[in-house]
N, C-alpha and C positions, 0 to 999 in steps of 0.2 A: 307504210312512213317513209320519208324521203330521212337524206345520212345526213344535212342536216341536229335531225334530234339526237339521232341519235349518238351522233358527238359530241353535244354539247351536250348530253344526257352519261356518255361515258369521262365525259370530261367533267362535269362537278358528284363521279361516283369515281373517278378520282382520289379527283380536289378531298373528296368531300373522308377518308382514310387515313388523312394526313394531318402538321397543322401545315405546312406547306411544302412544296412540290418545283427545286429546279424545273423553267420549260423547255430544257428539250429533255430531262430527263417523262416529262406528262408527256411530251409528245411521243415517242413513242413508245409507250408504257398505251395508250391512244391508236395509233396505227400499228399496233400487238392484240388489240381487241375489238381491232372490226375488220369487215371483209380483204383479202391479205393479193385479190384480186382484182383489186384494183389500180390501178398508174398510181403509182410512189408519187408524180409534181401532184395530179388532180385529190387526193389526200392531203398532202401538205399542206398546199394552197386547200382543203374543206376546213382541215382543224385550225390555221392558222388565221381562214374572215373568223371558225367558230366562237375561238381563244378572245377575239378580238370582239364581236358581238356578249358573246355576254360580260369584255371589259365595261362596255355601252352603259347596257343594260344591270349596273351592279354588279351583275351575281360574281363577281373570280374582283381578285383587286392585285397589284404585280409591285412587289418590292422587292429591289437591291441589294445586296449580301455580298461576302466575298469573289468578291466582280463574278456575281454568278445572280440571272432575271426568278421571279418567285410570282408564283401563280398562290394564291388562297382560296378557296371559298368564301361568302361574308353569309351575311346568317340568314337574306333574299334570294343565295345558292340555294342555299340547305335548303330553303323554305320552297324554293319548286322544284327544286333533285329529290323530296320530300308529296309534292306536284305530282311528279314524273311517275312517279311508282307512283303513287294510289290510284293513275289512268292507265299504267300496264295491267294484262292480260293475268299477266305471274304472282298481280299485288296479290287475289283472288283469296278471299277467307271461307274459312265456315258461312255460310247462310244455312243452315242450320241452326235453330236457338240452344244454348247449352240450362238454363235458368239464373245468369244473371244479367246483369245493366249493370252500361258503364258507363256513368254519370261523367264528363267533364264542367271543369265550373273554371271559367275564364273570365279577367279582370282587369281588361287594361286598360287603362286609360286613354284618354281622352288626342294628348298628347304624341302617342302612342295609336296611332286609327289605324293608317299603313300592319301593321301585322294586325291587329286586331281580328281585322278582318281577309288578312289573308288568312289567319287562322281558322274561320267562320269559315271562307270554303273551302279551303280545305276538311275542317267537319265537316261537310254536307255533303262534299266524298268520296268523302269514307259512309255517309251514311245517316249518322248522325241527325236526332230530332230537335231543336229549338224548341227548350217549355219556356222558356221564359226570359228574354237580356239573356243570358247569362248563362245559364241554367242547359246544356245538351247531353241530348240520351241514343242508349242505341244501342242493340240489342245485341252489335256481334262484337269478333277479339279483336276490336284495335287499336288498345292498349297498352301493346307493349311499340304501336307507331308517332302514338303519343306521350307517350313516353319518352322516346328521343327526341322527340323536338321539343319538348323540356327541359328537357337536361338541354340537347346543342343552342338552344336559344333563351339558356339563364333565366326559367320563368319559375322559378321557384317558390313565389306567392301565387301569379300568378294566374295560373292554368292549378287545376291541381285532378286529378284525373280516384273515382270512385269507382268501385270496381264488388257489386253487392246486387246480393238473391233476395234479403233479408230488406223489403218494406212494408207500407200496410197494403192491403188489399184495392184498398182508397185510388192509390197510390198506382201499384199496378194493376191496373185497368182504364183508370185516364195515361199511364204509358204505352199498353198497346194499343190505343185507342188512337196515339197521337204516330207509331209505326207499324195502324194502318194490319196492325193481328186481332182474326175475331177472336173475341174470347169467350 
């Protein structure tokens, strides 16, 4: 992996922990989290470039307060960070089925199409299968990730998460077939 995604990931992870972070503090925190054997001028340039890219892409926003410049992660930035986490090797979850189905009901209106498409992408990356337009299922324990996404993006009524082992036999056969598990 190149330095740019690592630095952007470090920035997004740092910003996701707080409501807002002074840029000077953020830069020092990011420097401390990446390889210390790199030329400091190169690191400073790479961090500044990454911050500019994140700003241009709407993943972070900047504001001034008390003679300081602050950054905070946007909804899109949180979504991007969740996507990065899903793609990393460290995010692997058990692929052994525990007998529970994870069912996600996603109901975002057309005017929120970008968010809806981003959530569908994350669902697919997490191994969820689409059963019907807004119903997604999985055998794997990603419900905590989606609980966090629901909270972060304030999707209280638009995203419903159900974890159950109580479904009728015919539906379970259908779910197993959709998930390509031999029954």
